[in-house]
N, C-alpha and C positions, 0 to 999 in steps of 0.2 A: 285881702277881702275884708278883714275885720275893720281896718281903717276906712276903706272905701265905702262900705255899706253900713258901718256904724253898729256892728254887733260884736259880742264877745264869743270867742271860740274856746270851748273847754274840751281838752283831749282826755278821754278816758280809755287808756290802753293798757294791755297786759300782754307782754311777749309779742307785740306787734298787732294784736287784734283788739277790737272794742271790748272792754271789760263789761260784761253784761251784769255782773253783780253791782258794780258802781252805777251803771246806767239805770238799773231798777230803782236806785235811791235818788239819783240826780234828776231824773225825768219828772219827778213830782214837783219840782220847782216851777211855778207858773211862768217864769221867764224863759223856760226852755220851749222853743218853737219848732226846732228841727233836730233830727238825728241823721248823721251821715254814716253810711256803712259802705264796705268795700267787698266786691266779689273778685277773686283772683287778681290781686294787685299785680300790676305790670312789673314792678321791681322785684318782688319776692314770691309771687304766686299764692300769698296768704289770703284766705277768705274769712270774714267775720262770721259769727254764728247767726246766720240770717233768721233761722226759725226762732231762736231765743229773742233776738232783737225785735222781730215782728210781733211776737207775743207780748213783750213789754210795752211796745208802742200802742198796740191795740188795747191792752188793758188800761193804759193811761188815758187813751182817747175816750174810752167808755166812761171812765171816772170824770174826766173833764166835761164830757158832753152833758152828764147829769148835773154838773155844777155850773154850767154856762160859761166855761172857760175856753179859750182858743185851743184848737186841737194841735197835736204835734205832727209835723210832716216828716216822713221817712224818705231820705234821699239815698238811693243805693247806686253806687258807681261801679262799673265793670270795665276795666281796661281791655279785657279779653272777652268782650260781649259775645262774639260769634262762637268762641270755644264754649262758653257757658251754655248757650242755646243748643249746641249740637251734642256736647259730651257730658253734660251734668244735669240730666233730666230725671234723676232718681231711679232709673231703671238699671237692671243688671248689677245691683249692689252699690251703685254710685250714689252719693248724696245728691239731693236736688238743690241746685243753687239758683233756680229760677224763682225769684222773689214773688212774682205774680202767681205762680203755680202754688206757692206756699200759703198765699192769702186766702 
């Protein structure tokens, strides 16, 4: 996709998940236009820290909005989308993995 669409992909991972500490630093670069996160990866079942990622993206977009800069798009992929919708609603002690419910 990098070559086809002409953008640079930078991976910020720690133990298989998106490193939110590095994201909070890197997202301030005005060349960052999107953040890709994962919910329940098909290969290993790992989920990124969606609440932290959403908070970082929202804070950056508020900063950018005031500065007249392009906003950052958050793309969240879920290989197991139905499982997320049914079983990860934040009830019964389970963490909420529904990104729109967190926003």
